[in-house]
C-alpha positions as CSV (number, residue, x, y, z in Angstrom):
1,X,-18.4,174.8,134.4
2,X,-18.3,171.5,136.2
3,X,-22.5,170.9,134.5
4,X,-20.6,171.4,131.3
5,X,-18.1,168.8,131.7
6,X,-20.9,166.4,133.3
7,X,-23.3,167.0,129.9
8,X,-20.1,166.2,128.4
9,X,-19.2,163.3,129.4
10,X,-23.2,162.2,129.8
11,X,-23.1,162.9,126.4
12,X,-21.3,159.2,125.1
13,X,-23.5,157.5,122.3
14,X,-20.4,154.8,121.8
15,X,-21.9,152.5,123.8
16,X,-25.8,151.6,122.1
17,X,-25.7,148.4,124.2
18,X,-24.8,149.6,127.2
19,X,-28.1,150.7,129.1
20,X,-29.2,147.5,127.7
21,X,-26.5,144.7,129.5
22,X,-25.2,147.4,132.0
23,X,-21.9,147.2,130.8
24,X,-21.8,143.4,130.2
25,X,-22.0,143.0,126.8
26,X,-18.3,141.7,126.1
27,X,-19.9,138.6,128.4
28,X,-23.4,138.3,126.3
29,X,-21.9,138.6,123.3
30,X,-19.2,135.4,124.0
31,X,-22.2,133.6,125.2
32,X,-23.9,134.4,122.0
33,X,-21.2,133.5,120.4
34,X,-21.0,130.2,122.3
35,X,-25.0,130.1,121.7
36,X,-24.2,129.7,118.0
37,X,-21.9,127.3,118.0
38,X,-24.1,124.6,119.3
39,X,-26.6,125.5,118.1
40,X,-24.5,124.9,114.6
41,X,-23.5,121.2,116.1
42,X,-27.2,120.3,116.3
43,X,-27.8,121.7,112.9
44,X,-25.0,119.4,111.6
45,X,-25.9,116.4,113.6
46,X,-29.7,116.6,112.7
47,X,-28.5,117.0,109.3
48,X,-27.1,113.7,109.5
49,X,-30.0,112.3,110.5
50,X,-29.3,112.1,114.6
51,X,-32.9,112.8,116.7
52,X,-32.2,114.1,120.0
53,X,-35.4,112.6,120.9
54,X,-36.4,109.0,120.9
55,X,-39.5,109.3,119.0
56,X,-42.3,107.3,121.3
57,X,-44.6,104.6,120.7
58,X,-42.4,103.1,117.8
59,X,-40.8,99.6,117.7
60,X,-37.8,99.1,117.0
61,X,-36.9,99.1,112.9
62,X,-35.1,96.2,112.4
63,X,-33.1,96.3,109.1
64,X,-31.3,93.7,108.1
65,X,-32.2,90.3,109.8
66,X,-32.2,86.6,109.4
67,X,-35.9,85.7,110.0
68,X,-37.8,84.0,107.4
69,X,-41.1,84.4,106.9
70,X,-44.3,83.1,108.5
71,X,-47.9,82.8,108.3
72,X,-49.4,82.6,111.3
73,X,-53.1,81.4,112.2
74,X,-55.8,83.3,115.1
75,X,-57.1,81.0,116.3
76,X,-58.5,83.2,119.5
77,X,-59.8,86.2,120.1
78,X,-59.5,86.6,124.0
79,X,-61.5,89.8,125.3
80,X,-59.8,91.1,128.8
81,X,-62.8,93.5,130.4
82,X,-61.6,96.0,132.6
83,X,-63.9,98.0,135.2
84,X,-64.2,101.7,134.7
85,X,-62.6,103.4,137.4
86,X,-65.0,106.0,137.2
87,X,-68.1,104.2,137.6
88,X,-68.6,104.1,133.7
89,X,-69.7,101.1,131.3
90,X,-66.6,98.4,131.9
91,X,-63.7,98.5,128.9
92,X,-63.0,95.8,126.8
93,X,-58.8,95.2,125.5
94,X,-59.1,92.4,122.9
95,X,-56.4,90.5,121.8
96,X,-55.3,87.7,119.4
97,X,-54.0,84.1,120.4
98,X,-52.0,83.2,117.1
99,X,-50.3,79.4,115.9
100,X,-47.5,78.9,113.9
101,X,-45.7,76.6,113.4
102,X,-41.5,76.8,113.1
103,X,-39.0,73.6,112.4
104,X,-42.1,70.9,112.9
105,X,-42.9,72.7,116.7
106,X,-46.2,75.4,117.2
107,X,-46.1,78.3,118.5
108,X,-48.4,80.4,119.9
109,X,-48.4,84.1,120.5
110,X,-50.7,87.0,122.3
111,X,-51.3,89.8,119.7
112,X,-53.1,93.2,120.0
113,X,-56.3,93.2,118.1
114,X,-55.9,94.7,114.8
115,X,-59.1,94.2,113.3
116,X,-58.4,90.2,112.2
117,X,-60.9,87.8,112.8
118,X,-60.9,83.8,114.0
119,X,-58.9,81.9,110.8
120,X,-57.2,84.9,109.5
121,X,-53.9,84.4,107.7
122,X,-51.4,86.8,109.4
123,X,-48.2,87.0,107.7
124,X,-45.0,87.0,110.4
125,X,-41.1,86.6,110.4
126,X,-39.2,84.4,113.5
127,X,-36.4,83.9,114.1
128,X,-35.0,80.1,112.9
129,X,-32.4,79.8,115.9
130,X,-35.5,81.2,118.3
131,X,-38.8,80.4,116.7
132,X,-40.4,81.9,119.8
133,X,-38.6,85.9,118.4
134,X,-41.2,86.8,116.3
135,X,-42.7,89.9,114.4
136,X,-45.7,90.8,112.7
137,X,-44.2,91.2,108.5
138,X,-46.0,94.4,107.7
139,X,-47.6,94.9,104.0
140,X,-45.1,97.8,103.2
141,X,-47.1,100.3,99.9
142,X,-44.9,101.3,97.1
143,X,-44.0,105.3,97.4
144,X,-43.1,107.9,95.5
145,X,-39.5,108.7,96.7
146,X,-39.1,111.6,94.4
147,X,-41.5,113.5,97.1
148,X,-39.3,114.9,100.1
149,X,-41.5,114.2,102.4
150,X,-39.0,111.4,103.9
151,X,-37.4,111.9,107.7
152,X,-34.4,112.1,105.9
153,X,-35.5,115.2,103.8
154,X,-37.4,117.1,106.9
155,X,-34.2,116.4,109.2
156,X,-32.3,117.8,106.2
157,X,-34.9,121.0,106.2
158,X,-34.5,120.9,110.2
159,X,-30.4,121.3,110.1
160,X,-30.5,124.1,107.6
161,X,-32.9,126.0,109.3
162,X,-31.1,125.7,112.8
163,X,-27.6,126.3,110.6
164,X,-29.1,129.8,109.5
165,X,-30.1,130.4,112.8
166,X,-26.8,129.1,114.4
167,X,-24.9,131.7,112.0
168,X,-27.3,134.8,112.7
169,X,-26.9,133.8,116.5
170,X,-22.9,133.9,116.2
171,X,-22.6,137.4,114.4
172,X,-25.2,139.1,117.0
173,X,-22.8,137.6,119.3
174,X,-19.6,139.0,117.4
175,X,-21.1,142.4,117.0
176,X,-22.2,142.7,120.5
177,X,-18.9,141.6,122.0
178,X,-17.3,144.6,119.6
179,X,-19.6,147.1,120.4
180,X,-18.6,147.1,123.7
């Protein structure tokens, strides 16, 4: 008779997740729910355009500035040779010395080579309060903004995906908590 009691106790199928987490279903459910809430927070931040990882190799973009347009001239090609540590051919790094005039004074800077030739005019913008502070003005190409390939569109799509994932993780955590 004792054997039948043991078999009846062993046939407890109410706790379907018990074998998986050995009685820690409540704790795992809470952890999953909190993780889902964290995913929802990240999803909202990403959808609003926040970037958690700084973009490598990007320059500071000046959105609104008081810099004035100017033109610099490429006057001298500067070639620096560096020996190859592996014993191969020397490497060349090319820069250009550019000269521009601001408020009657001449300024010179060195910039990386971007296919310039001697005498090329290069569009720049400089700070009238401190003319030595400048940047190379890039030509803006007209793009069709109706396409959803902008960073903002990608951020919203990523935020939506993370939001759905967060909700699923929360639901899984709540289900695990309630079944334990």
